[in-house]
Phi, psi and omega in degrees: 000135171238161175191139175205156181274128173268319185200148173227134177227150176210126186199182177238128175266132175271158176307126179099351182290148178222152178241117184294159179306135178205169178213156178237153177290336181251190173286158170230126170253133183228130174248119176266126183233131174054053180200191182210137180181204182212141173238142180245126177243112192056248182252003180263139179247133183238127179261146182228145171220153181066232173248124187225159179233131177238132175248121182252125178293171185294141172064022172266131175290134182211156174209170186221156170221147188248131177262319175224158185311133190217130172278129183229135173233142184213146177223132174256125189213162171239144181194157172245013181284332176219160178230115179242113180258340176236146176306141178231124174245129180238117186239338192295142184297333182296343178259006188304320184300311179298318180291324175294328177293321179289321178303310180298316183297322176294330179289323178291322179293324180292327178297315181291321183297317184264008177294148180301324172243098186292128175268092186300318184299312176298325185288321176292323176298323182289322176298318183296323174295316175296319178297322176303307180295317179301313181299312182301317176299316172301318180293315177296317185295317188281341184287343182280349180250136179295144182297330178287325174298315183294324175298313180299316179295323182292318178298315176297321177300313180297324182291321176298311178305316180288342186228028183306325186267010178248163175286119178255125175271096186290336177293323176287327177295314177296318182294331179288346182247012169090020178235157169281158182299315185295320179288323181288327174301313181300314176302312184297316177303314186294324181275318187266330182101000179200168182282166181302312184292319179295324179294312178299320180296319178301314180298319175303312180297320177295321178289330177293317180297318178304305182297327177296325182280317193260353179229169177255017181297148180289166178299321183294318175299315183295315181302318180293316177300330184271002176099006182260115177289327181256110182296334181292321180295317178300310181296327180290315183293320179302311181295324180292322186270329189259341183080011178200162183284158175308317180297320178297318178297316181298312182296320178292320181289335178268004177074021181278338178227163180230154170067034174268313172213211180066039182257141178236133173262110190272079192277343185242028174053051175225179176267151180258161181286000000 
């Protein structure tokens, strides 16, 4: 078994802060504490409130936006002790004790990581202990779901991903697999962390942000390609969720302007990403 730390960060996200898309060679475990916001991994969006834990698999592009001030601790690491192929967000209060243990472990690891004389052996030992708790938490969390339920939700996610820019009749979608809409929506929220419509909106916004960065299409064109018939509705929703207009996001993401967001309050004497 091998395991080693690549990077540890601890900071405070202020309301309105954003982290641009980035990826790491190793896994990343992030604990958001006493705040609210959203993290996007590839095309999936995960919303968090209170104290939540997110595991990002290796080489997955991800970014974040913060709605209320949030304390964040994160560790990027490599290991063969566990294998995570899909992002996992754990928000339920029933797992809060284990999530808090991981948050505290990340704090102790940060002290070792930022010490003037880094004790590598002690740091790796702390990582091993944290991984033991993390693996146990993931196993307990995933064991509560029947494999058929997980398969149904994954199929629904794939369908939404393929048809994100179309009008989806979720009531018909649920009925076709033998559930009422309310029942399947409840199941989907429990497994995925958000509702069916919110999941579609998140994918639409992520595709819009990608096009704003990578293409020269107009905002109106992007709105239409993402399923918004009314570009004004798209622009209003974008500003409400991102704290800036689509044009401001494009300029900021391309480095054309500075100091609009992406602020980090380094309250724990560490470096921000």
